[in-house]
MIGUMI-50067 format. One record per atom (N, C-alpha, C, O): x, y, z; chain; atom name; residue number from 1. Coordinates in pm, whole numbers. Example, Ala and Ser with C-alpha at 12.3 -4.5 7.8 and 13.67 -1.06 7.14 Angstrom:
ATOM        u        v        w   chain   atom     n
ATOM     1319     -569      780       A      N     1
ATOM     1230     -450      780       A     CA     1
ATOM     1320     -330      780       A      C     1
ATOM     1424     -332      846       A      O     1
ATOM     1285     -225      708       A      N     2
ATOM     1367     -106      714       A     CA     2
ATOM     1290        3      787       A      C     2
ATOM     1341      114      804       A      O     2
***
This chain:
ATOM        u        v        w   chain   atom     n
ATOM      373      299    -2206       A      N     1
ATOM      243      310    -2146       A     CA     1
ATOM      251      287    -1976       A      C     1
ATOM      329      217    -1911       A      O     1
ATOM      129      381    -1926       A      N     2
ATOM      162      364    -1762       A     CA     2
ATOM       55      253    -1724       A      C     2
ATOM      -51      235    -1784       A      O     2
ATOM       94      193    -1632       A      N     3
ATOM      -21      117    -1589       A     CA     3
ATOM      -70      160    -1454       A      C     3
ATOM       -1      234    -1384       A      O     3
ATOM     -170      123    -1421       A      N     4
ATOM     -256      176    -1299       A     CA     4
ATOM     -318       63    -1216       A      C     4
ATOM     -408       -6    -1266       A      O     4
ATOM     -274       42    -1093       A      N     5
ATOM     -385      -33    -1001       A     CA     5
ATOM     -457       72     -934       A      C     5
ATOM     -431      188     -904       A      O     5
ATOM     -577      -22     -915       A      N     6
ATOM     -679       61     -867       A     CA     6
ATOM     -699       37     -721       A      C     6
ATOM     -753      -73     -703       A      O     6
ATOM     -677       90     -628       A      N     7
ATOM     -700       49     -482       A     CA     7
ATOM     -811       -9     -458       A      C     7
ATOM     -887      -11     -554       A      O     7
ATOM     -853      -65     -351       A      N     8
ATOM    -1020     -115     -334       A     CA     8
ATOM    -1116        9     -300       A      C     8
ATOM    -1231        7     -344       A      O     8
ATOM    -1062      132     -211       A      N     9
ATOM    -1153      221     -212       A     CA     9
ATOM    -1191      292     -326       A      C     9
ATOM    -1298      350     -308       A      O     9
ATOM    -1146      306     -426       A      N    10
ATOM    -1157      345     -567       A     CA    10
ATOM    -1263      239     -632       A      C    10
ATOM    -1348      289     -706       A      O    10
ATOM    -1266      132     -617       A      N    11
ATOM    -1374       17     -674       A     CA    11
ATOM    -1490       47     -577       A      C    11
ATOM    -1598       59     -635       A      O    11
ATOM    -1493       64     -433       A      N    12
ATOM    -1606       76     -352       A     CA    12
ATOM    -1685      212     -379       A      C    12
ATOM    -1808      216     -375       A      O    12
ATOM    -1597      334     -411       A      N    13
ATOM    -1658      457     -453       A     CA    13
ATOM    -1717      468     -574       A      C    13
ATOM    -1810      544     -598       A      O    13
ATOM    -1643      365     -684       A      N    14
ATOM    -1706      351     -836       A     CA    14
ATOM    -1864      280     -837       A      C    14
ATOM    -1952      296     -921       A      O    14
ATOM    -1865      208     -731       A      N    15
ATOM    -2004      148     -731       A     CA    15
ATOM    -2132      202     -662       A      C    15
ATOM    -2247      158     -669       A      O    15
ATOM    -2078      319     -586       A      N    16
ATOM    -2153      350     -505       A     CA    16
ATOM    -2201      524     -571       A      C    16
ATOM    -2146      633     -561       A      O    16
ATOM    -2339      473     -643       A      N    17
ATOM    -2334      623     -710       A     CA    17
ATOM    -2382      727     -626       A      C    17
ATOM    -2347      842     -653       A      O    17
ATOM    -2445      708     -544       A      N    18
ATOM    -2484      817     -424       A     CA    18
ATOM    -2372      886     -347       A      C    18
ATOM    -2388      994     -290       A      O    18
ATOM    -2235      807     -349       A      N    19
ATOM    -2142      867     -248       A     CA    19
ATOM    -2062     1026     -322       A      C    19
ATOM    -2046     1057     -440       A      O    19
ATOM    -2038     1077     -237       A      N    20
ATOM    -1978     1203     -268       A     CA    20
ATOM    -1855     1214     -354       A      C    20
ATOM    -1820     1315     -416       A      O    20
ATOM    -1797     1103     -350       A      N    21
ATOM    -1655     1048     -405       A     CA    21
ATOM    -1704      971     -551       A      C    21
ATOM    -1622      946     -639       A      O    21
ATOM    -1805      947     -560       A      N    22
ATOM    -1838      853     -709       A     CA    22
ATOM    -1773      922     -816       A      C    22
ATOM    -1673      886     -879       A      O    22
ATOM    -1852     1044     -833       A      N    23
ATOM    -1823     1121     -975       A     CA    23
ATOM    -1659     1141     -996       A      C    23
ATOM    -1609     1131    -1108       A      O    23
ATOM    -1577     1171     -875       A      N    24
ATOM    -1436     1208     -876       A     CA    24
ATOM    -1394     1078     -944       A      C    24
ATOM    -1349     1064    -1057       A      O    24
ATOM    -1418      989     -855       A      N    25
ATOM    -1353      845     -882       A     CA    25
ATOM    -1369      810    -1038       A      C    25
ATOM    -1277      776    -1111       A      O    25
ATOM    -1516      827    -1078       A      N    26
ATOM    -1530      778    -1207       A     CA    26
ATOM    -1481      861    -1298       A      C    26
ATOM    -1452      811    -1407       A      O    26
ATOM    -1464      980    -1281       A      N    27
ATOM    -1362     1080    -1371       A     CA    27
ATOM    -1248     1034    -1371       A      C    27
ATOM    -1213      992    -1481       A      O    27
ATOM    -1177     1024    -1293       A      N    28
ATOM    -1013      953    -1279       A     CA    28
ATOM    -1018      831    -1363       A      C    28
ATOM     -947      833    -1464       A      O    28
ATOM    -1097      714    -1338       A      N    29
ATOM    -1117      632    -1404       A     CA    29
ATOM    -1112      659    -1571       A      C    29
ATOM    -1036      611    -1656       A      O    29
ATOM    -1196      733    -1580       A      N    30
ATOM    -1259      750    -1736       A     CA    30
ATOM    -1123      817    -1814       A      C    30
ATOM    -1085      782    -1926       A      O    30
ATOM    -1061      915    -1734       A      N    31
ATOM     -943      986    -1768       A     CA    31
ATOM     -823      886    -1819       A      C    31
ATOM     -769      897    -1929       A      O    31
ATOM     -794      796    -1731       A      N    32
ATOM     -683      714    -1741       A     CA    32
ATOM     -736      607    -1874       A      C    32
ATOM     -648      576    -1954       A      O    32
ATOM     -848      561    -1894       A      N    33
ATOM     -913      517    -1999       A     CA    33
ATOM     -903      597    -2126       A      C    33
ATOM     -907      546    -2237       A      O    33
ATOM     -890      722    -2103       A      N    34
ATOM     -927      806    -2230       A     CA    34
ATOM     -771      818    -2303       A      C    34
ATOM     -748      829    -2423       A      O    34
ATOM     -672      812    -2190       A      N    35
ATOM     -523      792    -2232       A     CA    35
ATOM     -482      674    -2265       A      C    35
ATOM     -362      654    -2284       A      O    35
ATOM     -576      575    -2278       A      N    36
ATOM     -529      450    -2303       A     CA    36
ATOM     -444      386    -2208       A      C    36
ATOM     -383      297    -2268       A      O    36
ATOM     -418      389    -2114       A      N    37
ATOM     -341      334    -2015       A     CA    37
ATOM     -401      226    -1932       A      C    37
ATOM     -512      236    -1879       A      O    37
ATOM     -322      121    -1922       A      N    38
ATOM     -352       -2    -1843       A     CA    38
ATOM     -438       27    -1675       A      C    38
ATOM     -378       90    -1588       A      O    38
ATOM     -553      -16    -1654       A      N    39
ATOM     -609      -13    -1549       A     CA    39
ATOM     -636     -155    -1486       A      C    39
ATOM     -724     -225    -1537       A      O    39
ATOM     -569     -198    -1388       A      N    40
ATOM     -573     -321    -1326       A     CA    40
ATOM     -645     -354    -1191       A      C    40
ATOM     -652     -263    -1109       A      O    40
ATOM     -691     -457    -1164       A      N    41
ATOM     -736     -497    -1011       A     CA    41
ATOM     -635     -648     -988       A      C    41
ATOM     -588     -728    -1069       A      O    41
ATOM     -631     -640     -848       A      N    42
ATOM     -585     -795     -797       A     CA    42
ATOM     -692     -861     -729       A      C    42
ATOM     -801     -810     -704       A      O    42
ATOM     -653     -985     -698       A      N    43
ATOM     -759    -1080     -632       A     CA    43
ATOM     -788    -1010     -482       A      C    43
ATOM     -899    -1005     -429       A      O    43
ATOM     -686     -967     -435       A      N    44
ATOM     -702     -873     -308       A     CA    44
ATOM     -812     -783     -314       A      C    44
ATOM     -911     -790     -241       A      O    44
ATOM     -791     -694     -407       A      N    45
ATOM     -904     -567     -429       A     CA    45
ATOM    -1028     -628     -427       A      C    45
ATOM    -1117     -566     -368       A      O    45
ATOM    -1061     -758     -489       A      N    46
ATOM    -1177     -842     -500       A     CA    46
ATOM    -1232     -881     -378       A      C    46
ATOM    -1352     -869     -353       A      O    46
ATOM    -1129     -939     -284       A      N    47
ATOM    -1187     -985     -174       A     CA    47
ATOM    -1198     -878      -67       A      C    47
ATOM    -1280     -884       25       A      O    47
ATOM    -1120     -791      -84       A      N    48
ATOM    -1157     -662       13       A     CA    48
ATOM    -1301     -598      -28       A      C    48
ATOM    -1370     -558       65       A      O    48
ATOM    -1342     -589     -134       A      N    49
ATOM    -1455     -546     -179       A     CA    49
ATOM    -1552     -623     -137       A      C    49
ATOM    -1651     -570      -87       A      O    49
ATOM    -1545     -756     -149       A      N    50
ATOM    -1656     -843     -113       A     CA    50
ATOM    -1689     -824       23       A      C    50
ATOM    -1804     -814       66       A      O    50
ATOM    -1556     -817      111       A      N    51
ATOM    -1566     -789      256       A     CA    51
ATOM    -1654     -692      302       A      C    51
ATOM    -1746     -718      380       A      O    51
ATOM    -1622     -546      242       A      N    52
ATOM    -1708     -449      286       A     CA    52
ATOM    -1822     -460      211       A      C    52
ATOM    -1922     -450      283       A      O    52
ATOM    -1849     -479       87       A      N    53
ATOM    -1988     -488       58       A     CA    53
ATOM    -2075     -576      140       A      C    53
ATOM    -2180     -524      177       A      O    53
ATOM    -2048     -712      181       A      N    54
ATOM    -2130     -809      227       A     CA    54
ATOM    -2117     -780      389       A      C    54
ATOM    -2183     -860      456       A      O    54
ATOM    -2054     -691      456       A      N    55
ATOM    -2029     -657      595       A     CA    55
ATOM    -2145     -579      624       A      C    55
ATOM    -2188     -502      538       A      O    55
ATOM    -2214     -594      762       A      N    56
ATOM    -2313     -531      812       A     CA    56
ATOM    -2314     -376      815       A      C    56
ATOM    -2206     -331      855       A      O    56
ATOM    -2405     -282      785       A      N    57
ATOM    -2382     -150      793       A     CA    57
ATOM    -2344     -100      919       A      C    57
ATOM    -2278        4      925       A      O    57
ATOM    -2385     -175     1041       A      N    58
ATOM    -2350     -137     1165       A     CA    58
ATOM    -2198     -170     1200       A      C    58
ATOM    -2150     -133     1307       A      O    58
ATOM    -2119     -249     1097       A      N    59
ATOM    -1973     -272     1118       A     CA    59
ATOM    -1888     -218     1002       A      C    59
ATOM    -1783     -262      956       A      O    59
ATOM    -1958     -117      969       A      N    60
ATOM    -1885      -27      881       A     CA    60
ATOM    -1874      -74      738       A      C    60
ATOM    -1775      -53      668       A      O    60
ATOM    -1995     -147      693       A      N    61
ATOM    -1993     -242      562       A     CA    61
ATOM    -2104     -167      481       A      C    61
ATOM    -2151      -65      531       A      O    61
ATOM    -2148     -211      363       A      N    62
ATOM    -2256     -180      293       A     CA    62
ATOM    -2369     -246      313       A      C    62
ATOM    -2473     -200      267       A      O    62
ATOM    -2369     -364      383       A      N    63
ATOM    -2478     -436      419       A     CA    63
ATOM    -2542     -541      308       A      C    63
ATOM    -2635     -615      339       A      O    63
ATOM    -2493     -541      199       A      N    64
ATOM    -2535     -596       55       A     CA    64
ATOM    -2537     -737       74       A      C    64
ATOM    -2484     -787      173       A      O    64
ATOM    -2602     -812      -24       A      N    65
ATOM    -2631     -945      -19       A     CA    65
ATOM    -2495    -1019      -99       A      C    65
ATOM    -2445     -952     -189       A      O    65
ATOM    -2442    -1140      -73       A      N    66
ATOM    -2362    -1204     -153       A     CA    66
ATOM    -2400    -1178     -304       A      C    66
ATOM    -2322    -1132     -388       A      O    66
ATOM    -2518    -1210     -324       A      N    67
ATOM    -2557    -1197     -458       A     CA    67
ATOM    -2520    -1098     -541       A      C    67
ATOM    -2474    -1115     -654       A      O    67
ATOM    -2546     -950     -465       A      N    68
ATOM    -2513     -828     -510       A     CA    68
ATOM    -2358     -804     -536       A      C    68
ATOM    -2318     -753     -641       A      O    68
ATOM    -2263     -850     -421       A      N    69
ATOM    -2122     -871     -424       A     CA    69
ATOM    -2076     -940     -538       A      C    69
ATOM    -1988     -887     -605       A      O    69
ATOM    -2130    -1069     -574       A      N    70
ATOM    -2113    -1145     -709       A     CA    70
ATOM    -2111    -1082     -817       A      C    70
ATOM    -2025    -1100     -904       A      O    70
ATOM    -2221     -989     -825       A      N    71
ATOM    -2264     -937     -958       A     CA    71
ATOM    -2173     -805     -977       A      C    71
ATOM    -2129     -787    -1091       A      O    71
ATOM    -2145     -726     -893       A      N    72
ATOM    -2043     -611     -870       A     CA    72
ATOM    -1898     -686     -897       A      C    72
ATOM    -1819     -631     -974       A      O    72
ATOM    -1869     -794     -842       A      N    73
ATOM    -1723     -859     -886       A     CA    73
ATOM    -1731     -891     -996       A      C    73
ATOM    -1632     -873    -1065       A      O    73
ATOM    -1836     -945    -1050       A      N    74
ATOM    -1812    -1011    -1197       A     CA    74
ATOM    -1805     -896    -1293       A      C    74
ATOM    -1737     -901    -1395       A      O    74
ATOM    -1888     -776    -1254       A      N    75
ATOM    -1898     -636    -1356       A     CA    75
ATOM    -1700     -590    -1365       A      C    75
ATOM    -1624     -581    -1462       A      O    75
ATOM    -1676     -568    -1201       A      N    76
ATOM    -1539     -546    -1231       A     CA    76
ATOM    -1456     -595    -1280       A      C    76
ATOM    -1358     -530    -1318       A      O    76
ATOM    -1466     -743    -1299       A      N    77
ATOM    -1360     -829    -1339       A     CA    77
ATOM    -1413     -824    -1514       A      C    77
ATOM    -1335     -875    -1594       A      O    77
ATOM    -1500     -783    -1550       A      N    78
ATOM    -1524     -754    -1719       A     CA    78
ATOM    -1463     -619    -1736       A      C    78
ATOM    -1415     -595    -1847       A      O    78
ATOM    -1458     -528    -1645       A      N    79
ATOM    -1400     -409    -1685       A     CA    79
ATOM    -1262     -369    -1645       A      C    79
ATOM    -1207     -264    -1680       A      O    79
ATOM    -1207     -463    -1565       A      N    80
ATOM    -1063     -420    -1546       A     CA    80
ATOM     -985     -529    -1569       A      C    80
ATOM    -1046     -636    -1562       A      O    80
ATOM     -835     -535    -1602       A      N    81
ATOM     -767     -630    -1615       A     CA    81
ATOM     -748     -692    -1473       A      C    81
ATOM     -783     -636    -1369       A      O    81
ATOM     -695     -803    -1480       A      N    82
ATOM     -652     -878    -1338       A     CA    82
ATOM     -501     -903    -1344       A      C    82
ATOM     -455     -985    -1423       A      O    82
ATOM     -422     -830    -1257       A      N    83
ATOM     -304     -856    -1190       A     CA    83
ATOM     -307     -989    -1094       A      C    83
ATOM     -331     -985     -973       A      O    83
ATOM     -279    -1100    -1163       A      N    84
ATOM     -288    -1236    -1087       A     CA    84
ATOM     -185    -1254     -964       A      C    84
ATOM      -68    -1216     -966       A      O    84
ATOM     -245    -1316     -866       A      N    85
ATOM     -119    -1352     -767       A     CA    85
ATOM        0    -1445     -830       A      C    85
ATOM      -30    -1539     -903       A      O    85
ATOM       96    -1423     -809       A      N    86
ATOM      199    -1535     -857       A     CA    86
ATOM      294    -1551     -755       A      C    86
ATOM      265    -1501     -646       A      O    86
ATOM      398    -1608     -768       A      N    87
ATOM      511    -1661     -677       A     CA    87
ATOM      585    -1533     -659       A      C    87
ATOM      665    -1527     -566       A      O    87
ATOM      566    -1417     -746       A      N    88
ATOM      674    -1327     -702       A     CA    88
ATOM      593    -1231     -603       A      C    88
ATOM      664    -1149     -543       A      O    88
ATOM      492    -1229     -584       A      N    89
ATOM      443    -1119     -485       A     CA    89
ATOM      492    -1144     -350       A      C    89
ATOM      554    -1054     -294       A      O    89
ATOM      469    -1265     -289       A      N    90
ATOM      522    -1312     -141       A     CA    90
ATOM      668    -1252     -125       A      C    90
ATOM      691    -1164      -42       A      O    90
ATOM      774    -1308     -217       A      N    91
ATOM      902    -1229     -174       A     CA    91
ATOM      887    -1074     -159       A      C    91
ATOM      916    -1024      -50       A      O    91
ATOM      842     -993     -265       A      N    92
ATOM      821     -868     -242       A     CA    92
ATOM      774     -832     -150       A      C    92
ATOM      836     -756      -75       A      O    92
ATOM      633     -877     -121       A      N    93
ATOM      595     -824       17       A     CA    93
ATOM      645     -864      168       A      C    93
ATOM      613     -810      274       A      O    93
ATOM      729     -969      145       A      N    94
ATOM      807     -981      267       A     CA    94
ATOM      902     -899      277       A      C    94
ATOM      918     -857      391       A      O    94
ATOM     1003     -842      163       A      N    95
ATOM     1070     -753      155       A     CA    95
ATOM     1023     -613      193       A      C    95
ATOM     1102     -526      230       A      O    95
ATOM      922     -599      185       A      N    96
ATOM      860     -450      206       A     CA    96
ATOM      805     -430      346       A      C    96
ATOM      816     -326      410       A      O    96
ATOM      754     -525      379       A      N    97
ATOM      708     -540      533       A     CA    97
ATOM      844     -534      630       A      C    97
ATOM      840     -455      724       A      O    97
ATOM      929     -591      616       A      N    98
ATOM     1046     -585      686       A     CA    98
ATOM     1146     -476      660       A      C    98
ATOM     1238     -457      740       A      O    98
ATOM     1131     -391      533       A      N    99
ATOM     1229     -298      523       A     CA    99
ATOM     1200     -172      590       A      C    99
ATOM     1277      -87      635       A      O    99
ATOM     1024     -180      586       A      N   100
ATOM      969      -48      631       A     CA   100
ATOM      883      -63      738       A      C   100
ATOM      796       21      764       A      O   100
ATOM      905     -192      819       A      N   101
ATOM      846     -215      943       A     CA   101
ATOM      725     -207      962       A      C   101
ATOM      676     -163     1066       A      O   101
ATOM      658     -252      861       A      N   102
ATOM      511     -222      847       A     CA   102
ATOM      429     -309      974       A      C   102
ATOM      476     -417     1008       A      O   102
ATOM      320     -261     1033       A      N   103
ATOM      263     -354     1112       A     CA   103
ATOM      102     -337     1092       A      C   103
ATOM       64     -264     1001       A      O   103
ATOM       23     -392     1162       A      N   104
ATOM     -102     -397     1162       A     CA   104
ATOM     -185     -415     1001       A      C   104
ATOM     -133     -475      907       A      O   104
ATOM     -307     -355      996       A      N   105
ATOM     -364     -350      869       A     CA   105
ATOM     -276     -286      762       A      C   105
ATOM     -317     -301      647       A      O   105
ATOM     -173     -222      777       A      N   106
ATOM      -94     -166      699       A     CA   106
ATOM      -10     -292      618       A      C   106
ATOM       59     -261      522       A      O   106
ATOM      -17     -416      655       A      N   107
ATOM       35     -505      589       A     CA   107
ATOM      -48     -521      463       A      C   107
ATOM       20     -516      361       A      O   107
ATOM     -181     -539      445       A      N   108
ATOM     -255     -529      321       A     CA   108
ATOM     -218     -429      237       A      C   108
ATOM     -210     -472      122       A      O   108
ATOM     -188     -299      248       A      N   109
ATOM     -111     -189      161       A     CA   109
ATOM      -20     -245      107       A      C   109
ATOM       -9     -245      -16       A      O   109
ATOM       69     -309      189       A      N   110
ATOM      208     -354      143       A     CA   110
ATOM      195     -431       49       A      C   110
ATOM      258     -408      -54       A      O   110
ATOM       99     -558       60       A      N   111
ATOM       81     -648      -27       A     CA   111
ATOM       32     -581     -185       A      C   111
ATOM       76     -619     -294       A      O   111
ATOM      -56     -488     -166       A      N   112
ATOM      -76     -410     -300       A     CA   112
ATOM       44     -353     -370       A      C   112
ATOM       70     -352     -490       A      O   112
ATOM      106     -307     -270       A      N   113
ATOM      235     -238     -315       A     CA   113
ATOM      350     -385     -389       A      C   113
ATOM      434     -376     -479       A      O   113
ATOM      316     -483     -324       A      N   114
ATOM      437     -590     -373       A     CA   114
ATOM      354     -646     -500       A      C   114
ATOM      419     -681     -598       A      O   114
ATOM      240     -654     -501       A      N   115
ATOM      162     -701     -613       A     CA   115
ATOM      208     -598     -732       A      C   115
ATOM      255     -649     -834       A      O   115
ATOM      198     -449     -724       A      N   116
ATOM      248     -392     -803       A     CA   116
ATOM      395     -398     -854       A      C   116
ATOM      427     -385     -972       A      O   116
ATOM      468     -416     -766       A      N   117
ATOM      630     -424     -798       A     CA   117
ATOM      619     -584     -874       A      C   117
ATOM      663     -584     -989       A      O   117
ATOM      573     -699     -830       A      N   118
ATOM      595     -802     -906       A     CA   118
ATOM      533     -791    -1037       A      C   118
ATOM      571     -870    -1124       A      O   118
ATOM      435     -696    -1066       A      N   119
ATOM      388     -702    -1220       A     CA   119
ATOM      424     -583    -1298       A      C   119
ATOM      382     -562    -1412       A      O   119
ATOM      516     -494    -1224       A      N   120
ATOM      569     -383    -1304       A     CA   120
ATOM      470     -290    -1324       A      C   120
ATOM      466     -236    -1434       A      O   120
ATOM      375     -255    -1224       A      N   121
ATOM      270     -151    -1244       A     CA   121
ATOM      331      -40    -1159       A      C   121
ATOM      395      -62    -1057       A      O   121
ATOM      303       94    -1212       A      N   122
ATOM      406      187    -1157       A     CA   122
ATOM      322      292    -1082       A      C   122
ATOM      368      375    -1003       A      O   122
ATOM      177      277    -1123       A      N   123
ATOM       82      382    -1030       A     CA   123
ATOM      -12      324     -976       A      C   123
ATOM      -64      228    -1033       A      O   123
ATOM      -62      373     -839       A      N   124
ATOM     -147      316     -791       A     CA   124
ATOM     -295      456     -772       A      C   124
ATOM     -276      563     -715       A      O   124
ATOM     -410      422     -825       A      N   125
ATOM     -502      523     -811       A     CA   125
ATOM     -585      507     -664       A      C   125
ATOM     -666      415     -667       A      O   125
ATOM     -579      565     -565       A      N   126
ATOM     -596      552     -434       A     CA   126
ATOM     -679      686     -373       A      C   126
ATOM     -664      799     -419       A      O   126
ATOM     -759      656     -270       A      N   127
ATOM     -830      807     -212       A     CA   127
ATOM     -737      827     -103       A      C   127
ATOM     -754      937      -49       A      O   127
ATOM     -629      747      -44       A      N   128
ATOM     -545      757       40       A     CA   128
ATOM     -370      741       22       A      C   128
ATOM     -296      669       89       A      O   128
ATOM     -340      812      -63       A      N   129
ATOM     -201      851     -130       A     CA   129
ATOM     -102      815       -2       A      C   129
ATOM       -8      736      -12       A      O   129
ATOM     -138      886      121       A      N   130
ATOM      -22      911      242       A     CA   130
ATOM      -22      773      275       A      C   130
ATOM       78      758      345       A      O   130
ATOM      -86      654      260       A      N   131
ATOM      -81      515      307       A     CA   131
ATOM       32      458      240       A      C   131
ATOM      104      387      309       A      O   131
ATOM       61      472      124       A      N   132
ATOM      164      431       29       A     CA   132
ATOM      296      504       46       A      C   132
ATOM      399      457       -1       A      O   132
ATOM      293      612      109       A      N   133
ATOM      416      724       61       A     CA   133
ATOM      550      614      138       A      C   133
ATOM      661      649       99       A      O   133
ATOM      551      538      199       A      N   134
ATOM      675      477      225       A     CA   134
ATOM      728      407      112       A      C   134
ATOM      850      396       99       A      O   134
ATOM      636      351       16       A      N   135
ATOM      672      303      -96       A     CA   135
ATOM      768      353     -209       A      C   135
ATOM      711      350     -318       A      O   135
ATOM      909      403     -218       A      N   136
ATOM      915      476     -302       A     CA   136
ATOM      950      443     -465       A      C   136
ATOM      995      521     -550       A      O   136
ATOM      913      304     -477       A      N   137
ATOM      896      228     -619       A     CA   137
ATOM      779      230     -684       A      C   137
ATOM      761      174     -791       A      O   137
ATOM      670      315     -603       A      N   138
ATOM      550      322     -681       A     CA   138
ATOM      484      467     -668       A      C   138
ATOM      509      538     -570       A      O   138
ATOM      411      501     -756       A      N   139
ATOM      382      643     -745       A     CA   139
ATOM      213      648     -705       A      C   139
ATOM      125      648     -791       A      O   139
ATOM      190      652     -579       A      N   140
ATOM       45      662     -531       A     CA   140
ATOM      -22      822     -562       A      C   140
ATOM       26      929     -524       A      O   140
ATOM     -143      801     -639       A      N   141
ATOM     -192      916     -720       A     CA   141
ATOM     -320      923     -630       A      C   141
ATOM     -345      816     -574       A      O   141
ATOM     -413     1032     -602       A      N   142
ATOM     -519     1058     -567       A     CA   142
ATOM     -613     1083     -678       A      C   142
ATOM     -560     1153     -764       A      O   142
ATOM     -737     1049     -706       A      N   143
ATOM     -833     1084     -803       A     CA   143
ATOM     -797     1226     -876       A      C   143
ATOM     -768     1238     -995       A      O   143
ATOM     -807     1334     -775       A      N   144
ATOM     -820     1445     -813       A     CA   144
ATOM     -657     1465     -895       A      C   144
ATOM     -660     1557     -977       A      O   144
ATOM     -586     1428     -891       A      N   145
ATOM     -445     1443     -949       A     CA   145
ATOM     -441     1365    -1054       A      C   145
ATOM     -324     1342    -1083       A      O   145
ATOM     -519     1311    -1129       A      N   146
ATOM     -481     1214    -1226       A     CA   146
ATOM     -473     1289    -1358       A      C   146
ATOM     -423     1238    -1459       A      O   146
ATOM     -527     1415    -1354       A      N   147
ATOM     -479     1529    -1461       A     CA   147
ATOM     -330     1562    -1489       A      C   147
ATOM     -270     1580    -1595       A      O   147
ATOM     -293     1564    -1364       A      N   148
ATOM     -184     1636    -1356       A     CA   148
ATOM      -43     1536    -1372       A      C   148
ATOM       74     1575    -1367       A      O   148
ATOM      -90     1400    -1392       A      N   149
ATOM       16     1291    -1381       A     CA   149
ATOM       45     1292    -1558       A      C   149
ATOM      -38     1323    -1643       A      O   149
ATOM      198     1244    -1584       A      N   150
ATOM      229     1225    -1712       A     CA   150
ATOM      142     1134    -1797       A      C   150
ATOM      169     1115    -1916       A      O   150
***
């Protein structure tokens, strides 16, 4: 069975019913579910989600209350399985950032890749597959490509 990690950008579009990418992201998630493949999130996704959801609009956030974010994170936790942080994540992250000379904000993407490797998750559903191209060990897939994946 293929296992998928959802990038935070997928979760953000999944909850924004008015966003132009909402339907595309929802369709990709439904297709993966239809195929009975595993869909997971990490604590990092939920932290990043909360950050964007509660950050002010003028700071590139959604401007929602903590209560709204709490309700949405609870819904995400009910719908998707959690790939927990374990002791195996940090060594994978450390190896990836060193091997790929990762710098700046891309260290967060490296951590998602590390979680995937630590848990044997093979596919990442993301709106930005190019951000993960350096990691040969995982397959980053744009939601419009889900139907073409095995």
